[in-house]
C-alpha positions as CSV (number, residue, x, y, z in Angstrom):
1,M,6.9,3.4,11.2
2,D,3.8,5.6,12.3
3,S,1.9,5.0,15.6
4,R,-1.0,3.2,13.8
5,Q,1.3,0.8,12.5
6,V,2.8,0.1,16.0
7,I,-0.5,-0.1,17.3
8,S,-1.9,-2.6,14.8
9,R,1.3,-4.8,15.3
10,I,1.3,-4.9,19.3
11,L,-2.5,-5.7,19.0
12,I,-1.6,-8.7,16.7
13,G,1.2,-9.8,18.8
14,F,-0.7,-9.4,21.9
15,G,-3.6,-11.5,20.2
16,M,-1.3,-14.2,18.9
17,L,0.5,-14.5,22.2
18,S,-2.8,-14.9,24.2
19,I,-3.9,-17.6,21.6
20,L,-0.8,-19.5,22.6
21,L,-1.2,-19.0,26.4
22,Y,-5.1,-20.0,26.3
23,G,-4.2,-23.0,24.1
24,Y,-1.4,-24.1,26.2
25,G,-3.8,-23.7,29.5
26,A,-6.5,-25.7,27.5
27,V,-4.2,-28.3,26.5
28,M,-1.9,-29.2,29.7
29,Y,-4.5,-27.7,32.5
30,G,-7.7,-28.6,30.9
31,M,-8.8,-24.8,31.2
32,W,-11.3,-23.5,28.8
33,D,-12.1,-19.9,29.3
34,F,-14.2,-18.9,26.2
35,V,-15.0,-15.6,27.1
36,G,-11.5,-14.6,28.1
37,F,-10.0,-16.0,24.6
38,V,-12.3,-14.1,22.8
39,L,-11.7,-10.9,24.8
40,F,-7.9,-11.1,24.9
41,A,-7.1,-13.3,22.0
42,I,-9.6,-13.0,19.2
43,L,-10.5,-9.4,19.7
44,P,-7.2,-7.9,19.6
45,L,-5.9,-10.3,16.9
46,G,-8.9,-9.0,14.8
47,Y,-8.9,-5.5,15.3
48,G,-5.0,-5.3,15.0
49,W,-5.1,-7.2,11.6
50,T,-8.2,-4.7,10.6
51,L,-6.1,-1.9,11.6
52,D,-3.2,-3.2,9.6
53,K,-5.0,-3.7,6.4
54,H,-6.4,0.0,6.8
55,N,-3.1,1.5,7.4
56,R,-1.8,-0.6,3.9
57,K,-4.5,0.8,1.9
58,K,-3.9,4.4,3.1
59,V,0.0,4.2,2.3
60,H,-0.8,2.6,-1.0
61,E,-3.3,5.7,-1.8
62,N,-0.6,8.2,-0.6
63,M,2.0,6.8,-2.8
64,E,-0.1,7.1,-5.7
65,K,-0.5,10.7,-4.8
66,Q,3.2,11.2,-4.7
67,I,3.6,9.5,-8.0
68,L,0.7,11.4,-9.7
69,K,2.6,14.8,-8.1
70,L,5.9,13.5,-9.6
71,A,4.7,12.8,-12.7
72,A,3.3,16.4,-13.0
73,R,6.5,17.8,-12.4
74,K,8.4,15.3,-14.6
75,Q,6.2,16.2,-18.1
76,N,3.9,13.3,-17.3
77,L,7.0,11.0,-17.9
78,L,8.5,8.8,-15.3
79,T,11.0,5.8,-14.7
80,A,11.4,3.3,-12.1
81,A,14.3,5.3,-11.0
82,D,12.5,8.4,-10.9
83,V,9.9,7.2,-8.2
84,A,12.5,5.2,-6.5
85,L,14.7,8.6,-6.2
86,Y,11.5,10.6,-5.0
87,T,9.7,8.4,-3.0
88,P,10.6,5.7,-0.2
89,L,10.2,3.0,-2.7
90,N,13.2,1.1,-3.8
91,M,13.5,0.3,-7.7
92,E,11.7,-3.2,-7.6
93,Q,9.0,-1.6,-5.6
94,S,8.7,1.3,-7.9
95,G,8.7,-0.6,-11.3
96,D,5.9,-2.7,-9.7
97,V,3.9,0.1,-8.9
98,L,4.1,1.6,-12.1
99,E,3.5,-1.3,-13.8
100,D,0.5,-1.9,-11.8
101,L,-0.7,1.5,-13.0
102,R,0.0,0.6,-16.2
103,R,-2.3,-2.6,-16.3
104,K,-5.1,-0.4,-14.7
105,G,-4.8,1.8,-17.7
106,F,-3.3,4.8,-16.1
107,L,0.1,4.8,-17.8
108,H,1.3,4.1,-21.4
109,L,4.7,2.2,-21.5
110,K,7.4,3.5,-24.1
111,V,10.9,2.1,-24.5
112,A,13.8,4.6,-24.4
113,D,16.9,4.3,-27.0
114,N,18.7,2.5,-24.1
115,G,16.2,0.2,-23.5
116,A,14.8,1.6,-20.1
117,F,11.2,1.9,-19.7
118,V,9.5,5.0,-19.5
119,Y,6.0,5.0,-18.4
120,E,3.6,8.2,-19.8
121,F,0.5,9.4,-17.9
122,Q,-2.2,10.2,-20.3
123,S,-4.4,11.7,-17.8
124,F,-2.7,14.9,-17.4
125,L,-4.0,17.4,-20.1
126,S,-2.6,20.9,-21.0
127,V,-4.6,23.9,-20.5
128,E,-4.9,23.9,-24.5
129,E,-6.0,20.0,-24.7
130,K,-8.6,20.9,-21.8
131,L,-9.9,24.0,-23.7
132,S,-10.2,22.1,-26.9
133,A,-12.0,19.1,-25.7
134,E,-15.5,18.5,-27.3
135,R,-18.7,18.1,-25.4
136,V,-20.3,14.5,-25.3
């Protein structure tokens, strides 16, 4: 877990704890401090949630780049096991990511003789294919 994830989780936790404490104070003692509630509960919670969402998006983009690099090394053919072996993803997550890329149209699905799913990247072209491409 990198420092941005830690910071976002701390902010979310602090915001949730503040909501509980301000709520308890409001119910038990009738103390309503709107400025403190916004400053110490809503703002940290909102910023932590936004930061966490941004971090997850960056991790997903980085994972796609790792998978693309792996596909380039593996002659544009990948299985979930390949992705699980060379990335931090487990087998289930690898299959989900590859299936998501297939649904987006970046991969084509093939079935090997043993029944394993093989995903083929069509976006990588050889130099010969690039040179023989026609103008549109």
